[in-house]
Rosetta silent file (secondary structure, phi, psi, omega in degrees, C-alpha in Angstrom):
SEQUENCE: MGPKNSIQPIPAVEAGNSDRLRGTSLVKTSKNRLTGYLLLLKLVAHLFDIVPTALIIVAVSNRRLPPPCIWDAIHSAEHFFALVQLVEPFVYLATMRDLRIEFLSLLRLT
SCORE:     score description
SCORE:     0.000 S_00000001
   1 L     0.000  133.608 -177.479  111.966  118.493   76.648 S_00000001
   2 L   -90.473 -173.696  176.602  109.147  117.645   74.334 S_00000001
   3 L   -60.451  164.554 -178.556  105.563  119.004   74.256 S_00000001
   4 L   -75.628  -16.495  178.631  103.403  118.265   77.296 S_00000001
   5 L   -89.180    1.516  177.109  101.250  115.745   75.247 S_00000001
   6 L   -66.379  156.579 -174.602  104.215  113.539   74.491 S_00000001
   7 L   -89.404  127.198 -178.239  104.185  110.018   75.396 S_00000001
   8 L   -81.335  144.869  177.849  106.566  109.091   78.296 S_00000001
   9 L   -73.113  152.213 -176.302  108.482  105.780   78.036 S_00000001
  10 L   -85.700  129.625 -179.568  107.290  102.999   80.358 S_00000001
  11 L   -62.677  146.408  173.760  109.860  102.262   83.207 S_00000001
  12 L   -60.602  145.273  175.200  111.470   98.918   83.069 S_00000001
  13 L   -68.932  132.657  176.747  110.070   96.215   85.399 S_00000001
  14 L   -76.351  158.894 -177.400  112.111   95.710   88.429 S_00000001
  15 H   -62.496  -35.751  179.206  113.337   92.274   89.343 S_00000001
  16 H   -67.727  -39.742 -176.164  111.122   92.068   92.444 S_00000001
  17 H   -62.672  -41.700 -177.065  108.019   93.029   90.466 S_00000001
  18 H   -69.973  -32.557  176.621  108.655   90.273   87.837 S_00000001
  19 H   -66.798  -37.611 -179.032  109.188   87.659   90.506 S_00000001
  20 H   -74.515  -35.918  175.740  105.869   88.693   92.022 S_00000001
  21 H   -65.469  -44.889  179.454  104.029   88.578   88.707 S_00000001
  22 H   -58.488  -43.737 -171.365  105.501   85.122   87.946 S_00000001
  23 H   -67.564  -38.239  177.165  104.408   83.972   91.447 S_00000001
  24 H   -61.174  -44.739  175.455  100.815   85.367   90.716 S_00000001
  25 H   -65.946  -35.301  172.267  100.583   83.439   87.494 S_00000001
  26 H   -60.677  -40.549  177.425  101.744   80.308   89.160 S_00000001
  27 H   -61.905  -51.001  176.351   99.013   80.729   91.828 S_00000001
  28 H   -54.317  -45.838  179.657   96.404   81.190   89.000 S_00000001
  29 H   -64.911  -44.835  176.499   97.660   78.102   87.291 S_00000001
  30 H   -61.335  -38.765  177.020   97.552   75.944   90.431 S_00000001
  31 H   -69.205  -34.477  174.235   94.019   77.120   91.077 S_00000001
  32 H   -68.096  -33.440  175.301   92.974   76.371   87.595 S_00000001
  33 H   -67.430  -44.403  175.369   94.530   72.968   87.871 S_00000001
  34 H   -58.636  -44.457  177.625   92.676   72.323   91.138 S_00000001
  35 H   -61.009  -42.770  173.128   89.467   73.421   89.668 S_00000001
  36 H   -61.864  -37.787 -179.259   89.977   70.992   86.692 S_00000001
  37 H   -66.690  -44.860  179.696   90.791   68.136   88.994 S_00000001
  38 H   -64.331  -38.067  176.020   87.616   68.777   91.096 S_00000001
  39 H   -64.973  -40.375  174.311   85.473   69.071   87.945 S_00000001
  40 H   -59.202  -41.890 -176.708   86.975   65.806   86.686 S_00000001
  41 H   -67.679  -38.141  176.925   86.353   64.102   89.921 S_00000001
  42 H   -69.817  -37.719  176.355   82.648   65.214   89.865 S_00000001
  43 H   -62.033  -45.791  177.141   82.305   64.017   86.225 S_00000001
  44 H   -62.513  -38.209  179.980   83.587   60.505   87.201 S_00000001
  45 H   -69.064  -32.386  177.987   81.153   60.440   90.191 S_00000001
  46 H   -69.307  -38.543  176.951   78.341   61.288   87.789 S_00000001
  47 H   -66.887  -26.948  172.377   79.379   58.590   85.341 S_00000001
  48 H   -66.212  -32.820  172.220   79.316   56.076   88.134 S_00000001
  49 H   -84.117  -33.615 -176.266   75.724   57.012   88.603 S_00000001
  50 H   -66.046  -47.120 -176.935   74.719   57.569   84.962 S_00000001
  51 H   -60.576  -57.799  177.420   75.824   54.114   83.574 S_00000001
  52 H   -57.688  -35.897  173.779   73.814   51.939   85.979 S_00000001
  53 H   -59.857  -46.163  176.714   70.805   54.219   85.461 S_00000001
  54 H   -61.207  -39.784  176.056   71.049   53.801   81.750 S_00000001
  55 H   -60.480  -38.609 -177.353   71.272   50.002   82.244 S_00000001
  56 H   -75.290  -37.448  176.009   68.065   50.009   84.147 S_00000001
  57 H   -64.239  -36.675  173.900   66.347   52.071   81.557 S_00000001
  58 H   -65.308  -43.432  179.317   67.424   49.664   78.927 S_00000001
  59 H   -69.165  -32.317 -177.972   66.209   46.688   80.924 S_00000001
  60 H   -73.043  -39.094  175.429   62.908   48.325   81.607 S_00000001
  61 H   -65.137  -21.120  176.034   62.395   49.240   78.015 S_00000001
  62 L  -102.295   18.299  175.752   62.937   45.546   77.047 S_00000001
  63 L    55.523   40.265 -179.864   60.375   44.567   79.732 S_00000001
  64 L  -128.838  157.127  168.184   62.920   42.740   81.880 S_00000001
  65 L   -73.910  134.453  173.259   64.089   43.103   85.429 S_00000001
  66 L   -69.902  152.650  177.781   67.538   44.730   85.819 S_00000001
  67 L   -63.607  149.707 -179.309   70.102   42.422   87.513 S_00000001
  68 H   -56.410  -29.967 -179.185   70.479   42.797   91.240 S_00000001
  69 H   -73.385   -8.663  175.035   74.052   44.026   90.921 S_00000001
  70 H   -71.594  -34.664 -179.983   72.842   47.192   89.186 S_00000001
  71 H   -66.703  -39.578  176.652   71.151   48.300   92.417 S_00000001
  72 H   -59.699  -42.400 -177.267   74.417   47.791   94.331 S_00000001
  73 H   -69.467  -28.741  176.109   76.247   49.831   91.728 S_00000001
  74 H   -73.054  -38.791 -178.855   73.728   52.717   91.996 S_00000001
  75 H   -69.659  -36.370  176.404   73.946   52.772   95.766 S_00000001
  76 H   -64.527  -40.372  175.472   77.771   52.681   95.618 S_00000001
  77 H   -66.187  -35.895  177.561   77.807   55.504   93.201 S_00000001
  78 H   -62.128  -44.039  177.171   75.499   57.572   95.281 S_00000001
  79 H   -65.559  -34.870  173.795   77.792   57.168   98.285 S_00000001
  80 H   -63.642  -38.888 -179.078   80.855   57.999   96.177 S_00000001
  81 H   -60.007  -51.211 -179.076   79.092   61.098   94.915 S_00000001
  82 H   -55.417  -45.081 -175.925   78.256   62.130   98.553 S_00000001
  83 H   -68.624  -30.942  173.075   81.812   61.587   99.562 S_00000001
  84 H   -63.679  -42.996  179.478   83.022   63.717   96.763 S_00000001
  85 H   -70.426  -26.472 -176.155   80.763   66.519   97.728 S_00000001
  86 H   -82.699  -36.837  179.020   81.804   66.219  101.389 S_00000001
  87 H   -68.924  -36.888 -169.127   85.580   66.397  100.535 S_00000001
  88 H   -51.948  -49.463 -178.100   85.430   69.362   98.184 S_00000001
  89 H   -64.691  -31.431  179.127   85.155   72.202  100.773 S_00000001
  90 H   -66.468  -40.067  172.313   88.014   70.777  102.701 S_00000001
  91 H   -56.922  -42.497  178.624   90.106   70.700   99.588 S_00000001
  92 H   -63.493  -50.516 -177.940   89.302   74.350   98.927 S_00000001
  93 H   -61.962  -32.811 -178.432   90.115   75.264  102.538 S_00000001
  94 H   -73.180  -31.746 -167.996   93.338   73.395  102.378 S_00000001
  95 H  -103.654  -25.947 -176.694   94.615   74.917   99.083 S_00000001
  96 L  -113.015  110.635 -177.002   93.318   78.567   99.245 S_00000001
  97 H   -60.020  -49.380 -179.268   94.966   80.581  102.001 S_00000001
  98 H   -60.119  -48.833  174.758   92.574   83.533  101.870 S_00000001
  99 H   -55.562  -39.901  175.702   89.500   81.458  101.995 S_00000001
 100 H   -63.568  -40.242  177.101   90.922   79.665  105.004 S_00000001
 101 H   -66.875  -40.006  174.019   91.706   82.868  106.816 S_00000001
 102 H   -61.944  -45.090 -179.600   88.218   84.197  106.167 S_00000001
 103 H   -67.492  -36.540  171.755   86.562   80.930  107.257 S_00000001
 104 H   -64.702  -44.768 -179.701   88.637   80.860  110.425 S_00000001
 105 H   -64.959  -20.970  172.842   87.784   84.475  111.257 S_00000001
 106 H   -72.661  -29.102 -175.530   84.097   83.479  110.906 S_00000001
 107 H   -85.720  -17.715 -177.570   84.598   80.801  113.593 S_00000001
 108 L   -74.543  142.778  179.017   86.350   83.118  116.077 S_00000001
 109 L   -86.010   -3.191 -174.851   83.993   84.470  118.780 S_00000001
 110 L   -86.199    0.000    0.000   85.666   87.839  119.140 S_00000001
């Protein structure tokens, strides 16, 4: 036996613990991937709105009326962006089990 201040070796990781740790990292990776996809979807939705708006600004700066199709593009982009914002909470509820359980517990009347 060594002195009381000696460093004890770290026990080896058991097989069950390594599987659990691997599962935790997979969950984190899938949540990061989900977040990346949702951010990319929001970026695309913003681009659908930014491009027609920039074309209107260019037309106005040249003292011309923008073509009528620009207004259709802006309205379509706004509807697409609203749809993205509407779908996002349901995606989170479908993919995150703990959030879904908490949400359902809020809806219970007991």
